[in-house]
TORDO-216540 format. One record per residue: residue number from 1; chain; residue in three letters; x, y, z of N, C-alpha, C in turn. Coordinates in nm, 3 decimals. Layout:
BEGIN
{pavex NUM, A, ALA, {X, Y, Z}, {X, Y, Z}, {X, Y, Z}}
...
This chain:
BEGIN
{pavex 1, A, MET, {11.327, 7.947, 11.262}, {11.354, 8.003, 11.130}, {11.368, 8.155, 11.139}}
{pavex 2, A, SER, {11.452, 8.211, 11.054}, {11.475, 8.354, 11.051}, {11.369, 8.422, 10.966}}
{pavex 3, A, ARG, {11.296, 8.516, 11.026}, {11.192, 8.586, 10.952}, {11.252, 8.670, 10.839}}
{pavex 4, A, ARG, {11.369, 8.730, 10.866}, {11.430, 8.814, 10.763}, {11.472, 8.730, 10.643}}
{pavex 5, A, LEU, {11.528, 8.611, 10.668}, {11.569, 8.526, 10.557}, {11.448, 8.468, 10.484}}
{pavex 6, A, GLU, {11.342, 8.439, 10.557}, {11.219, 8.394, 10.492}, {11.166, 8.503, 10.399}}
{pavex 7, A, PHE, {11.170, 8.628, 10.446}, {11.122, 8.738, 10.364}, {11.210, 8.756, 10.242}}
{pavex 8, A, ILE, {11.342, 8.752, 10.262}, {11.434, 8.765, 10.150}, {11.409, 8.655, 10.047}}
{pavex 9, A, ALA, {11.394, 8.531, 10.094}, {11.367, 8.420, 10.003}, {11.239, 8.442, 9.925}}
{pavex 10, A, SER, {11.140, 8.504, 9.988}, {11.012, 8.527, 9.921}, {11.023, 8.629, 9.808}}
{pavex 11, A, LYS, {11.129, 8.708, 9.809}, {11.148, 8.810, 9.706}, {11.231, 8.760, 9.588}}
{pavex 12, A, VAL, {11.273, 8.636, 9.594}, {11.345, 8.575, 9.482}, {11.243, 8.512, 9.388}}
{pavex 13, A, SER, {11.236, 8.563, 9.267}, {11.142, 8.507, 9.169}, {11.218, 8.415, 9.075}}
{pavex 14, A, GLY, {11.144, 8.340, 8.997}, {11.207, 8.248, 8.904}, {11.299, 8.321, 8.807}}
{pavex 15, A, GLY, {11.414, 8.264, 8.779}, {11.509, 8.328, 8.689}, {11.630, 8.241, 8.670}}
{pavex 16, A, ARG, {11.736, 8.301, 8.618}, {11.858, 8.224, 8.590}, {11.925, 8.172, 8.716}}
{pavex 17, A, GLY, {11.946, 8.262, 8.812}, {12.019, 8.216, 8.929}, {12.035, 8.323, 9.035}}
{pavex 18, A, VAL, {12.080, 8.278, 9.152}, {12.097, 8.362, 9.269}, {12.240, 8.351, 9.320}}
{pavex 19, A, ALA, {12.296, 8.465, 9.360}, {12.424, 8.467, 9.430}, {12.399, 8.515, 9.572}}
{pavex 20, A, ASP, {12.425, 8.428, 9.669}, {12.410, 8.463, 9.810}, {12.549, 8.497, 9.863}}
{pavex 21, A, ILE, {12.577, 8.627, 9.875}, {12.710, 8.673, 9.912}, {12.720, 8.685, 10.065}}
{pavex 22, A, GLY, {12.821, 8.618, 10.122}, {12.833, 8.613, 10.267}, {12.734, 8.513, 10.324}}
{pavex 23, A, THR, {12.733, 8.396, 10.266}, {12.633, 8.296, 10.304}, {12.650, 8.254, 10.449}}
{pavex 24, A, ASP, {12.542, 8.225, 10.515}, {12.543, 8.189, 10.657}, {12.490, 8.046, 10.671}}
{pavex 25, A, HIS, {12.581, 7.950, 10.681}, {12.543, 7.808, 10.692}, {12.457, 7.761, 10.574}}
{pavex 26, A, ALA, {12.458, 7.839, 10.466}, {12.376, 7.808, 10.347}, {12.228, 7.803, 10.380}}
{pavex 27, A, ILE, {12.186, 7.878, 10.483}, {12.046, 7.875, 10.524}, {11.956, 7.926, 10.412}}
{pavex 28, A, LEU, {11.995, 8.037, 10.350}, {11.911, 8.093, 10.243}, {11.904, 8.001, 10.121}}
{pavex 29, A, PRO, {12.017, 7.948, 10.072}, {12.006, 7.853, 9.961}, {11.918, 7.732, 9.994}}
{pavex 30, A, ILE, {11.927, 7.684, 10.116}, {11.842, 7.571, 10.157}, {11.695, 7.611, 10.152}}
{pavex 31, A, MET, {11.665, 7.731, 10.202}, {11.527, 7.780, 10.198}, {11.477, 7.787, 10.054}}
{pavex 32, A, LEU, {11.562, 7.840, 9.965}, {11.521, 7.854, 9.827}, {11.493, 7.719, 9.762}}
{pavex 33, A, ARG, {11.582, 7.623, 9.782}, {11.561, 7.490, 9.723}, {11.435, 7.424, 9.780}}
{pavex 34, A, ARG, {11.418, 7.433, 9.910}, {11.300, 7.372, 9.972}, {11.172, 7.443, 9.930}}
{pavex 35, A, GLY, {11.185, 7.571, 9.891}, {11.069, 7.645, 9.844}, {11.040, 7.625, 9.698}}
{pavex 36, A, GLY, {11.122, 7.545, 9.631}, {11.095, 7.511, 9.492}, {11.173, 7.591, 9.390}}
{pavex 37, A, TYR, {11.269, 7.672, 9.433}, {11.348, 7.748, 9.337}, {11.436, 7.653, 9.258}}
{pavex 38, A, GLU, {11.432, 7.665, 9.125}, {11.502, 7.569, 9.039}, {11.624, 7.627, 8.969}}
{pavex 39, A, GLY, {11.648, 7.757, 8.984}, {11.761, 7.818, 8.916}, {11.895, 7.785, 8.981}}
{pavex 40, A, TYR, {11.999, 7.833, 8.919}, {12.134, 7.816, 8.971}, {12.149, 7.893, 9.103}}
{pavex 41, A, ILE, {12.221, 7.838, 9.199}, {12.249, 7.908, 9.325}, {12.398, 7.898, 9.355}}
{pavex 42, A, ALA, {12.458, 8.015, 9.378}, {12.596, 8.020, 9.425}, {12.595, 8.079, 9.566}}
{pavex 43, A, ALA, {12.664, 8.014, 9.657}, {12.678, 8.063, 9.794}, {12.823, 8.101, 9.814}}
{pavex 44, A, GLY, {12.852, 8.229, 9.829}, {12.989, 8.275, 9.837}, {13.025, 8.333, 9.971}}
{pavex 45, A, ASP, {13.153, 8.321, 10.007}, {13.204, 8.383, 10.129}, {13.354, 8.404, 10.113}}
{pavex 46, A, ILE, {13.406, 8.504, 10.184}, {13.547, 8.536, 10.174}, {13.633, 8.445, 10.261}}
{pavex 47, A, ASN, {13.570, 8.374, 10.355}, {13.641, 8.287, 10.448}, {13.601, 8.141, 10.429}}
{pavex 48, A, GLU, {13.696, 8.051, 10.454}, {13.669, 7.909, 10.437}, {13.576, 7.854, 10.545}}
{pavex 49, A, GLY, {13.586, 7.909, 10.668}, {13.504, 7.859, 10.778}, {13.355, 7.858, 10.749}}
{pavex 50, A, PRO, {13.298, 7.973, 10.708}, {13.155, 7.975, 10.676}, {13.119, 7.880, 10.563}}
{pavex 51, A, LEU, {13.209, 7.863, 10.466}, {13.179, 7.772, 10.355}, {13.177, 7.626, 10.401}}
{pavex 52, A, LYS, {13.263, 7.592, 10.496}, {13.260, 7.456, 10.551}, {13.129, 7.432, 10.626}}
{pavex 53, A, LYS, {13.083, 7.533, 10.699}, {12.955, 7.521, 10.768}, {12.841, 7.511, 10.666}}
{pavex 54, A, ALA, {12.854, 7.588, 10.558}, {12.753, 7.581, 10.452}, {12.750, 7.443, 10.389}}
{pavex 55, A, GLN, {12.868, 7.388, 10.366}, {12.878, 7.254, 10.307}, {12.810, 7.150, 10.396}}
{pavex 56, A, ARG, {12.835, 7.162, 10.526}, {12.773, 7.070, 10.620}, {12.621, 7.087, 10.622}}
{pavex 57, A, GLY, {12.576, 7.213, 10.618}, {12.432, 7.238, 10.617}, {12.364, 7.181, 10.495}}
{pavex 58, A, LEU, {12.429, 7.198, 10.380}, {12.372, 7.144, 10.257}, {12.368, 6.991, 10.260}}
{pavex 59, A, TYR, {12.473, 6.932, 10.315}, {12.478, 6.785, 10.325}, {12.364, 6.735, 10.413}}
{pavex 60, A, GLU, {12.346, 6.799, 10.527}, {12.240, 6.757, 10.619}, {12.101, 6.778, 10.559}}
{pavex 61, A, ALA, {12.089, 6.880, 10.472}, {11.961, 6.906, 10.406}, {11.942, 6.822, 10.280}}
{pavex 62, A, GLU, {12.045, 6.741, 10.248}, {12.043, 6.655, 10.130}, {12.025, 6.735, 10.002}}
{pavex 63, A, ILE, {12.098, 6.847, 9.994}, {12.097, 6.933, 9.875}, {12.238, 6.933, 9.817}}
{pavex 64, A, ASP, {12.249, 6.896, 9.690}, {12.382, 6.883, 9.630}, {12.401, 6.968, 9.504}}
{pavex 65, A, ASP, {12.309, 7.063, 9.482}, {12.320, 7.143, 9.360}, {12.334, 7.293, 9.389}}
{pavex 66, A, VAL, {12.402, 7.325, 9.498}, {12.438, 7.464, 9.530}, {12.589, 7.474, 9.520}}
{pavex 67, A, GLU, {12.638, 7.570, 9.441}, {12.782, 7.586, 9.425}, {12.838, 7.675, 9.536}}
{pavex 68, A, LEU, {12.938, 7.625, 9.608}, {13.005, 7.702, 9.712}, {13.128, 7.768, 9.650}}
{pavex 69, A, VAL, {13.143, 7.899, 9.674}, {13.249, 7.975, 9.609}, {13.326, 8.054, 9.714}}
{pavex 70, A, LEU, {13.456, 8.031, 9.722}, {13.542, 8.110, 9.809}, {13.579, 8.236, 9.731}}
{pavex 71, A, CYS, {13.523, 8.350, 9.772}, {13.541, 8.471, 9.693}, {13.522, 8.595, 9.779}}
{pavex 72, A, ASP, {13.576, 8.705, 9.730}, {13.560, 8.836, 9.792}, {13.448, 8.908, 9.719}}
{pavex 73, A, GLY, {13.331, 8.913, 9.782}, {13.216, 8.975, 9.716}, {13.173, 8.898, 9.594}}
{pavex 74, A, LEU, {13.160, 8.969, 9.483}, {13.116, 8.906, 9.358}, {13.232, 8.849, 9.278}}
{pavex 75, A, ASP, {13.353, 8.871, 9.324}, {13.469, 8.816, 9.254}, {13.465, 8.663, 9.263}}
{pavex 76, A, GLY, {13.460, 8.599, 9.148}, {13.451, 8.453, 9.147}, {13.312, 8.400, 9.120}}
{pavex 77, A, ILE, {13.213, 8.489, 9.123}, {13.076, 8.449, 9.089}, {13.056, 8.463, 8.939}}
{pavex 78, A, ASP, {13.002, 8.362, 8.875}, {12.976, 8.364, 8.731}, {12.850, 8.447, 8.706}}
{pavex 79, A, GLY, {12.871, 8.573, 8.666}, {12.759, 8.664, 8.646}, {12.661, 8.618, 8.540}}
{pavex 80, A, SER, {12.708, 8.541, 8.443}, {12.619, 8.495, 8.337}, {12.513, 8.398, 8.389}}
{pavex 81, A, MET, {12.537, 8.343, 8.508}, {12.444, 8.247, 8.566}, {12.346, 8.310, 8.664}}
{pavex 82, A, VAL, {12.364, 8.440, 8.691}, {12.294, 8.503, 8.803}, {12.214, 8.625, 8.759}}
{pavex 83, A, ASP, {12.090, 8.636, 8.808}, {12.013, 8.758, 8.788}, {11.957, 8.815, 8.919}}
{pavex 84, A, THR, {11.994, 8.755, 9.032}, {11.957, 8.807, 9.163}, {12.078, 8.800, 9.255}}
{pavex 85, A, VAL, {12.116, 8.914, 9.310}, {12.228, 8.921, 9.403}, {12.175, 8.954, 9.541}}
{pavex 86, A, ILE, {12.209, 8.869, 9.637}, {12.165, 8.889, 9.776}, {12.288, 8.915, 9.862}}
{pavex 87, A, VAL, {12.286, 9.026, 9.935}, {12.391, 9.056, 10.032}, {12.321, 9.094, 10.161}}
{pavex 88, A, ALA, {12.325, 9.005, 10.259}, {12.247, 9.024, 10.381}, {12.334, 9.007, 10.505}}
{pavex 89, A, GLY, {12.302, 9.088, 10.606}, {12.369, 9.070, 10.735}, {12.503, 9.136, 10.748}}
{pavex 90, A, MET, {12.529, 9.239, 10.665}, {12.655, 9.314, 10.673}, {12.622, 9.462, 10.692}}
{pavex 91, A, GLY, {12.724, 9.540, 10.727}, {12.705, 9.684, 10.737}, {12.679, 9.744, 10.600}}
{pavex 92, A, GLY, {12.605, 9.854, 10.597}, {12.575, 9.919, 10.471}, {12.699, 9.963, 10.397}}
{pavex 93, A, ASP, {12.804, 10.002, 10.469}, {12.928, 10.041, 10.404}, {12.999, 9.921, 10.341}}
{pavex 94, A, THR, {12.993, 9.806, 10.408}, {13.052, 9.684, 10.351}, {12.977, 9.639, 10.226}}
{pavex 95, A, ILE, {12.844, 9.641, 10.233}, {12.763, 9.605, 10.117}, {12.793, 9.699, 10.000}}
{pavex 96, A, THR, {12.802, 9.829, 10.030}, {12.833, 9.927, 9.927}, {12.966, 9.896, 9.860}}
{pavex 97, A, GLY, {13.067, 9.860, 9.940}, {13.197, 9.826, 9.884}, {13.190, 9.706, 9.792}}
{pavex 98, A, ILE, {13.114, 9.604, 9.833}, {13.098, 9.483, 9.751}, {13.033, 9.518, 9.616}}
{pavex 99, A, LEU, {12.927, 9.598, 9.620}, {12.856, 9.634, 9.497}, {12.942, 9.724, 9.410}}
{pavex 100, A, ASP, {13.011, 9.819, 9.470}, {13.091, 9.914, 9.394}, {13.204, 9.844, 9.320}}
{pavex 101, A, ARG, {13.269, 9.750, 9.390}, {13.378, 9.676, 9.326}, {13.325, 9.580, 9.220}}
{pavex 102, A, GLY, {13.220, 9.507, 9.254}, {13.173, 9.402, 9.165}, {13.098, 9.451, 9.044}}
{pavex 103, A, LEU, {13.003, 9.542, 9.065}, {12.913, 9.579, 8.956}, {12.975, 9.677, 8.858}}
{pavex 104, A, TYR, {13.086, 9.740, 8.895}, {13.150, 9.835, 8.804}, {13.285, 9.787, 8.753}}
{pavex 105, A, ASP, {13.352, 9.706, 8.832}, {13.486, 9.661, 8.791}, {13.484, 9.532, 8.711}}
{pavex 106, A, MET, {13.372, 9.459, 8.715}, {13.366, 9.330, 8.649}, {13.281, 9.340, 8.523}}
{pavex 107, A, PRO, {13.336, 9.310, 8.407}, {13.265, 9.330, 8.280}, {13.135, 9.252, 8.269}}
{pavex 108, A, GLU, {13.126, 9.137, 8.337}, {13.003, 9.059, 8.326}, {12.884, 9.125, 8.396}}
{pavex 109, A, TRP, {12.911, 9.232, 8.473}, {12.804, 9.306, 8.540}, {12.792, 9.448, 8.487}}
{pavex 110, A, ALA, {12.901, 9.509, 8.447}, {12.906, 9.652, 8.422}, {12.804, 9.701, 8.320}}
{pavex 111, A, GLU, {12.778, 9.623, 8.217}, {12.688, 9.668, 8.110}, {12.549, 9.608, 8.120}}
{pavex 112, A, ARG, {12.519, 9.543, 8.232}, {12.391, 9.474, 8.242}, {12.285, 9.558, 8.313}}
{pavex 113, A, SER, {12.160, 9.529, 8.285}, {12.048, 9.593, 8.354}, {11.939, 9.493, 8.387}}
{pavex 114, A, ASP, {11.971, 9.364, 8.372}, {11.870, 9.259, 8.385}, {11.886, 9.181, 8.516}}
{pavex 115, A, TYR, {11.912, 9.250, 8.624}, {11.927, 9.181, 8.751}, {11.871, 9.268, 8.863}}
{pavex 116, A, LYS, {11.854, 9.208, 8.979}, {11.806, 9.284, 9.094}, {11.891, 9.252, 9.216}}
{pavex 117, A, LEU, {11.886, 9.344, 9.311}, {11.960, 9.332, 9.436}, {11.862, 9.317, 9.551}}
{pavex 118, A, ILE, {11.891, 9.225, 9.641}, {11.815, 9.212, 9.766}, {11.916, 9.228, 9.878}}
{pavex 119, A, LEU, {11.899, 9.334, 9.958}, {12.003, 9.376, 10.051}, {11.948, 9.391, 10.192}}
{pavex 120, A, HIS, {12.029, 9.352, 10.289}, {11.993, 9.370, 10.430}, {12.111, 9.432, 10.503}}
{pavex 121, A, PRO, {12.113, 9.566, 10.514}, {12.220, 9.631, 10.590}, {12.187, 9.629, 10.739}}
{pavex 122, A, VAL, {12.279, 9.581, 10.820}, {12.254, 9.579, 10.965}, {12.291, 9.713, 11.029}}
{pavex 123, A, THR, {12.377, 9.790, 10.963}, {12.414, 9.925, 11.006}, {12.432, 10.012, 10.883}}
{pavex 124, A, LYS, {12.435, 10.142, 10.904}, {12.466, 10.241, 10.801}, {12.386, 10.223, 10.671}}
{pavex 125, A, PRO, {12.253, 10.209, 10.682}, {12.173, 10.197, 10.559}, {12.179, 10.324, 10.475}}
{pavex 126, A, GLU, {12.209, 10.437, 10.539}, {12.214, 10.563, 10.465}, {12.326, 10.562, 10.362}}
{pavex 127, A, ILE, {12.438, 10.498, 10.394}, {12.549, 10.489, 10.298}, {12.508, 10.405, 10.177}}
{pavex 128, A, LEU, {12.440, 10.295, 10.205}, {12.394, 10.206, 10.097}, {12.291, 10.275, 10.009}}
{pavex 129, A, ARG, {12.192, 10.339, 10.069}, {12.090, 10.407, 9.988}, {12.152, 10.518, 9.904}}
{pavex 130, A, TYR, {12.241, 10.595, 9.964}, {12.305, 10.705, 9.891}, {12.379, 10.649, 9.769}}
{pavex 131, A, TRP, {12.451, 10.539, 9.788}, {12.524, 10.479, 9.676}, {12.429, 10.432, 9.568}}
{pavex 132, A, LEU, {12.323, 10.364, 9.608}, {12.229, 10.310, 9.509}, {12.168, 10.420, 9.423}}
{pavex 133, A, ILE, {12.116, 10.524, 9.488}, {12.044, 10.626, 9.410}, {12.138, 10.717, 9.332}}
{pavex 134, A, ASN, {12.266, 10.714, 9.364}, {12.363, 10.795, 9.290}, {12.449, 10.713, 9.194}}
{pavex 135, A, ASN, {12.416, 10.585, 9.179}, {12.494, 10.499, 9.091}, {12.406, 10.417, 8.998}}
{pavex 136, A, GLY, {12.293, 10.476, 8.960}, {12.212, 10.416, 8.855}, {12.120, 10.304, 8.899}}
{pavex 137, A, PHE, {12.075, 10.308, 9.026}, {11.981, 10.207, 9.074}, {11.852, 10.270, 9.123}}
{pavex 138, A, ARG, {11.745, 10.200, 9.101}, {11.613, 10.240, 9.149}, {11.573, 10.147, 9.263}}
{pavex 139, A, ILE, {11.548, 10.203, 9.377}, {11.502, 10.123, 9.491}, {11.355, 10.089, 9.469}}
{pavex 140, A, THR, {11.323, 9.962, 9.472}, {11.187, 9.917, 9.441}, {11.109, 9.872, 9.564}}
{pavex 141, A, LEU, {11.180, 9.844, 9.672}, {11.112, 9.799, 9.794}, {11.198, 9.835, 9.914}}
{pavex 142, A, GLU, {11.134, 9.884, 10.019}, {11.198, 9.908, 10.148}, {11.099, 9.869, 10.256}}
{pavex 143, A, THR, {11.144, 9.787, 10.349}, {11.053, 9.746, 10.456}, {11.133, 9.708, 10.578}}
{pavex 144, A, TYR, {11.061, 9.692, 10.689}, {11.122, 9.650, 10.815}, {11.063, 9.515, 10.855}}
{pavex 145, A, ILE, {11.151, 9.425, 10.896}, {11.111, 9.293, 10.943}, {11.165, 9.276, 11.085}}
{pavex 146, A, GLU, {11.079, 9.235, 11.177}, {11.126, 9.207, 11.313}, {11.170, 9.061, 11.320}}
{pavex 147, A, ASP, {11.294, 9.041, 11.360}, {11.351, 8.907, 11.366}, {11.424, 8.893, 11.499}}
{pavex 148, A, ASN, {11.370, 8.807, 11.587}, {11.429, 8.788, 11.720}, {11.447, 8.921, 11.793}}
{pavex 149, A, ALA, {11.340, 9.001, 11.791}, {11.333, 9.130, 11.863}, {11.426, 9.236, 11.805}}
{pavex 150, A, VAL, {11.477, 9.213, 11.683}, {11.563, 9.310, 11.616}, {11.494, 9.356, 11.487}}
{pavex 151, A, LEU, {11.488, 9.488, 11.465}, {11.430, 9.539, 11.343}, {11.534, 9.536, 11.231}}
{pavex 152, A, CYS, {11.498, 9.471, 11.121}, {11.589, 9.456, 11.008}, {11.534, 9.533, 10.889}}
{pavex 153, A, GLN, {11.619, 9.612, 10.825}, {11.580, 9.680, 10.703}, {11.612, 9.592, 10.582}}
{pavex 154, A, ILE, {11.515, 9.578, 10.494}, {11.536, 9.506, 10.369}, {11.516, 9.604, 10.255}}
{pavex 155, A, ILE, {11.612, 9.607, 10.163}, {11.607, 9.698, 10.049}, {11.623, 9.617, 9.921}}
{pavex 156, A, CYS, {11.532, 9.636, 9.827}, {11.546, 9.574, 9.694}, {11.568, 9.685, 9.592}}
{pavex 157, A, ALA, {11.655, 9.660, 9.496}, {11.686, 9.762, 9.395}, {11.719, 9.694, 9.263}}
{pavex 158, A, GLU, {11.709, 9.772, 9.157}, {11.744, 9.724, 9.023}, {11.796, 9.842, 8.942}}
{pavex 159, A, PRO, {11.871, 9.817, 8.836}, {11.921, 9.928, 8.754}, {11.805, 10.013, 8.702}}
{pavex 160, A, GLY, {11.821, 10.145, 8.709}, {11.717, 10.235, 8.664}, {11.730, 10.371, 8.728}}
{pavex 161, A, GLU, {11.641, 10.460, 8.691}, {11.645, 10.597, 8.741}, {11.581, 10.603, 8.879}}
{pavex 162, A, SER, {11.648, 10.667, 8.973}, {11.601, 10.671, 9.111}, {11.514, 10.794, 9.136}}
{pavex 163, A, ALA, {11.422, 10.779, 9.230}, {11.346, 10.893, 9.280}, {11.435, 10.975, 9.373}}
{pavex 164, A, HIS, {11.394, 11.098, 9.399}, {11.469, 11.184, 9.491}, {11.444, 11.141, 9.635}}
{pavex 165, A, TYR, {11.549, 11.140, 9.714}, {11.539, 11.107, 9.856}, {11.579, 11.228, 9.939}}
{pavex 166, A, LYS, {11.499, 11.260, 10.039}, {11.540, 11.359, 10.138}, {11.653, 11.299, 10.222}}
{pavex 167, A, ASP, {11.729, 11.387, 10.288}, {11.842, 11.338, 10.369}, {11.795, 11.238, 10.474}}
{pavex 168, A, ALA, {11.685, 11.267, 10.543}, {11.637, 11.178, 10.649}, {11.590, 11.044, 10.593}}
{pavex 169, A, GLU, {11.540, 11.045, 10.469}, {11.491, 10.921, 10.409}, {11.604, 10.824, 10.378}}
{pavex 170, A, LEU, {11.725, 10.876, 10.365}, {11.839, 10.786, 10.346}, {11.857, 10.694, 10.466}}
{pavex 171, A, TYR, {11.817, 10.739, 10.583}, {11.830, 10.661, 10.706}, {11.713, 10.567, 10.728}}
{pavex 172, A, VAL, {11.592, 10.611, 10.698}, {11.472, 10.534, 10.736}, {11.397, 10.475, 10.618}}
{pavex 173, A, GLY, {11.427, 10.521, 10.497}, {11.352, 10.475, 10.381}, {11.259, 10.583, 10.329}}
{pavex 174, A, ARG, {11.221, 10.571, 10.204}, {11.132, 10.669, 10.143}, {10.995, 10.663, 10.212}}
{pavex 175, A, TYR, {10.946, 10.780, 10.247}, {10.824, 10.789, 10.328}, {10.710, 10.707, 10.270}}
{pavex 176, A, GLU, {10.687, 10.719, 10.139}, {10.573, 10.650, 10.078}, {10.581, 10.499, 10.094}}
{pavex 177, A, ARG, {10.702, 10.445, 10.110}, {10.718, 10.300, 10.122}, {10.710, 10.251, 10.266}}
{pavex 178, A, VAL, {10.755, 10.331, 10.360}, {10.767, 10.281, 10.497}, {10.658, 10.332, 10.590}}
{pavex 179, A, LYS, {10.576, 10.428, 10.546}, {10.480, 10.490, 10.636}, {10.375, 10.394, 10.690}}
{pavex 180, A, ASP, {10.346, 10.288, 10.616}, {10.245, 10.193, 10.662}, {10.302, 10.078, 10.743}}
{pavex 181, A, SER, {10.432, 10.079, 10.765}, {10.493, 9.975, 10.847}, {10.450, 9.989, 10.993}}
{pavex 182, A, PRO, {10.422, 9.879, 11.060}, {10.388, 9.888, 11.203}, {10.503, 9.940, 11.289}}
{pavex 183, A, TYR, {10.622, 9.945, 11.230}, {10.740, 9.990, 11.303}, {10.779, 10.133, 11.267}}
{pavex 184, A, PHE, {10.695, 10.198, 11.187}, {10.731, 10.330, 11.134}, {10.765, 10.430, 11.245}}
{pavex 185, A, GLU, {10.675, 10.449, 11.340}, {10.699, 10.548, 11.445}, {10.817, 10.510, 11.533}}
{pavex 186, A, THR, {10.834, 10.382, 11.558}, {10.947, 10.336, 11.638}, {11.079, 10.375, 11.572}}
{pavex 187, A, VAL, {11.086, 10.353, 11.442}, {11.208, 10.385, 11.367}, {11.231, 10.536, 11.365}}
{pavex 188, A, ILE, {11.125, 10.613, 11.336}, {11.136, 10.759, 11.332}, {11.183, 10.813, 11.467}}
{pavex 189, A, ASP, {11.119, 10.768, 11.575}, {11.154, 10.817, 11.709}, {11.298, 10.782, 11.746}}
{pavex 190, A, LYS, {11.342, 10.664, 11.705}, {11.479, 10.623, 11.733}, {11.579, 10.719, 11.670}}
{pavex 191, A, HIS, {11.554, 10.756, 11.546}, {11.647, 10.844, 11.476}, {11.638, 10.987, 11.526}}
{pavex 192, A, ILE, {11.517, 11.033, 11.560}, {11.504, 11.167, 11.618}, {11.586, 11.176, 11.746}}
{pavex 193, A, LYS, {11.572, 11.077, 11.832}, {11.648, 11.075, 11.957}, {11.797, 11.073, 11.931}}
{pavex 194, A, ARG, {11.837, 10.993, 11.834}, {11.980, 10.982, 11.800}, {12.034, 11.115, 11.751}}
{pavex 195, A, PHE, {11.959, 11.181, 11.661}, {12.007, 11.307, 11.604}, {12.002, 11.421, 11.706}}
{pavex 196, A, GLU, {11.901, 11.420, 11.793}, {11.896, 11.523, 11.898}, {12.016, 11.512, 11.990}}
{pavex 197, A, SER, {12.057, 11.390, 12.019}, {12.175, 11.368, 12.102}, {12.300, 11.421, 12.031}}
{pavex 198, A, ALA, {12.308, 11.400, 11.900}, {12.422, 11.449, 11.824}, {12.427, 11.601, 11.823}}
{pavex 199, A, VAL, {12.309, 11.665, 11.810}, {12.305, 11.812, 11.811}, {12.353, 11.867, 11.945}}
{pavex 200, A, LYS, {12.312, 11.802, 12.054}, {12.358, 11.846, 12.186}, {12.510, 11.836, 12.196}}
{pavex 201, A, GLY, {12.566, 11.732, 12.138}, {12.710, 11.716, 12.142}, {12.784, 11.822, 12.062}}
{pavex 202, A, LEU, {12.713, 11.883, 11.967}, {12.774, 11.987, 11.884}, {12.732, 12.128, 11.926}}
{pavex 203, A, LYS, {12.668, 12.138, 12.041}, {12.610, 12.265, 12.085}, {12.711, 12.378, 12.088}}
{pavex 204, A, ASN, {12.830, 12.350, 12.135}, {12.931, 12.454, 12.149}, {13.037, 12.451, 12.038}}
{pavex 205, A, ALA, {13.004, 12.384, 11.930}, {13.100, 12.374, 11.821}, {13.124, 12.510, 11.757}}
{pavex 206, A, THR, {13.249, 12.540, 11.729}, {13.285, 12.667, 11.664}, {13.346, 12.645, 11.526}}
{pavex 207, A, ASP, {13.394, 12.524, 11.500}, {13.451, 12.492, 11.369}, {13.342, 12.500, 11.262}}
{pavex 208, A, ALA, {13.374, 12.561, 11.149}, {13.275, 12.582, 11.043}, {13.218, 12.450, 10.991}}
{pavex 209, A, SER, {13.304, 12.351, 10.975}, {13.257, 12.222, 10.924}, {13.164, 12.154, 11.023}}
{pavex 210, A, LEU, {13.193, 12.167, 11.152}, {13.106, 12.107, 11.254}, {12.972, 12.180, 11.260}}
{pavex 211, A, ASN, {12.976, 12.311, 11.242}, {12.850, 12.386, 11.240}, {12.765, 12.347, 11.120}}
{pavex 212, A, ALA, {12.829, 12.321, 11.007}, {12.755, 12.277, 10.888}, {12.692, 12.140, 10.913}}
{pavex 213, A, TRP, {12.766, 12.051, 10.979}, {12.714, 11.919, 11.013}, {12.597, 11.931, 11.110}}
{pavex 214, A, LYS, {12.608, 12.023, 11.207}, {12.501, 12.046, 11.303}, {12.374, 12.093, 11.232}}
{pavex 215, A, ARG, {12.388, 12.183, 11.135}, {12.270, 12.230, 11.061}, {12.207, 12.118, 10.980}}
{pavex 216, A, LEU, {12.291, 12.031, 10.923}, {12.239, 11.918, 10.847}, {12.159, 11.825, 10.937}}
{pavex 217, A, ILE, {12.211, 11.797, 11.055}, {12.141, 11.709, 11.150}, {12.009, 11.773, 11.193}}
{pavex 218, A, GLU, {12.011, 11.903, 11.221}, {11.887, 11.972, 11.260}, {11.784, 11.966, 11.149}}
{pavex 219, A, ASN, {11.830, 11.975, 11.025}, {11.738, 11.964, 10.911}, {11.678, 11.824, 10.903}}
{pavex 220, A, MET, {11.759, 11.721, 10.931}, {11.707, 11.584, 10.927}, {11.605, 11.561, 11.039}}
{pavex 221, A, ILE, {11.628, 11.622, 11.154}, {11.529, 11.611, 11.263}, {11.396, 11.672, 11.217}}
{pavex 222, A, CYS, {11.402, 11.787, 11.151}, {11.280, 11.850, 11.100}, {11.210, 11.760, 10.998}}
{pavex 223, A, GLU, {11.287, 11.700, 10.909}, {11.228, 11.611, 10.807}, {11.162, 11.491, 10.873}}
{pavex 224, A, LEU, {11.226, 11.433, 10.974}, {11.169, 11.318, 11.045}, {11.041, 11.357, 11.118}}
{pavex 225, A, GLU, {11.041, 11.472, 11.180}, {10.921, 11.518, 11.251}, {10.808, 11.545, 11.154}}
{pavex 226, A, GLN, {10.842, 11.598, 11.035}, {10.739, 11.620, 10.933}, {10.681, 11.487, 10.885}}
{pavex 227, A, MET, {10.767, 11.388, 10.865}, {10.720, 11.256, 10.823}, {10.626, 11.198, 10.929}}
{pavex 228, A, LYS, {10.663, 11.210, 11.053}, {10.580, 11.159, 11.161}, {10.450, 11.235, 11.171}}
{pavex 229, A, GLY, {10.456, 11.368, 11.156}, {10.335, 11.449, 11.163}, {10.241, 11.421, 11.050}}
{pavex 230, A, THR, {10.297, 11.400, 10.929}, {10.213, 11.367, 10.813}, {10.141, 11.236, 10.834}}
{pavex 231, A, ASP, {10.214, 11.139, 10.891}, {10.155, 11.007, 10.916}, {10.042, 11.014, 11.018}}
{pavex 232, A, ASN, {10.052, 11.110, 11.110}, {9.948, 11.123, 11.212}, {9.833, 11.210, 11.169}}
{pavex 233, A, GLY, {9.835, 11.250, 11.046}, {9.719, 11.319, 10.995}, {9.739, 11.460, 10.954}}
C-alpha cells in the first residue's frame, strides 16, 4: 500500500464528494470506499489508458459507484457534487495549471469557498505554494511522507487569507508546520546544497538579471540556515 495515498485518504472527511484528478488505477477511490467514505467520487484523467486501468481496478475491488471521467483537469467534473479536490503525483507547475484553469474559468467553482484541496506535488512545490497564497487560498497543512524511500510533500489548502511565506518556505513549507517533521533537517540540507550549487554556477555572472537571481538564492540559503538554526535551539 502507498503511504502517501493512505495519508491523503485520511484527510478526506465526510462531505458531498471527492474528485480524484489524474487517478492512478483508482487506488485512492478504492481506499476511500473501503474506508467507509459514502460521498460521491469522481476519478478523472486526461487519457483513456489510466481510466481503463481504473475501471479494471474498481471491477476487481467490486466497487461500482465511482464515476470515471475522461477530462482535462476539472473540466468535466460536476462541481456541485464535489467539496474535496485531490491532485496527486504531478509536478507543482502542472497542478497549478489545473487549478488555475478549473477554479477560475469554471463558474461552478469560481464563486465558491466551501471546498478544500489535497495536493501532492512531486516537483516544483514552490510554484504551487506561490500560486495558492497569491490566489486566495490558505494553506492548512504541510507535511512530508516517506513512501518507498521517497519523500513526498502533501499540501492541503482551502479558500481564505494566506499567511506570509518567506521565499525559502515556498520550497520546504512554512517553518511552524514542518519543523517537527522527522525529515525536516534532511529537506533543509537538500535545498541548501542545491542552492549553494546554483550560486557557484552563477559565481562569474555579469548580467544584471543573473546577479539579481544570485542574490535571491543567497537570501534563501540564509533563510534555510536560520530555520535550521532555530530548530536546533
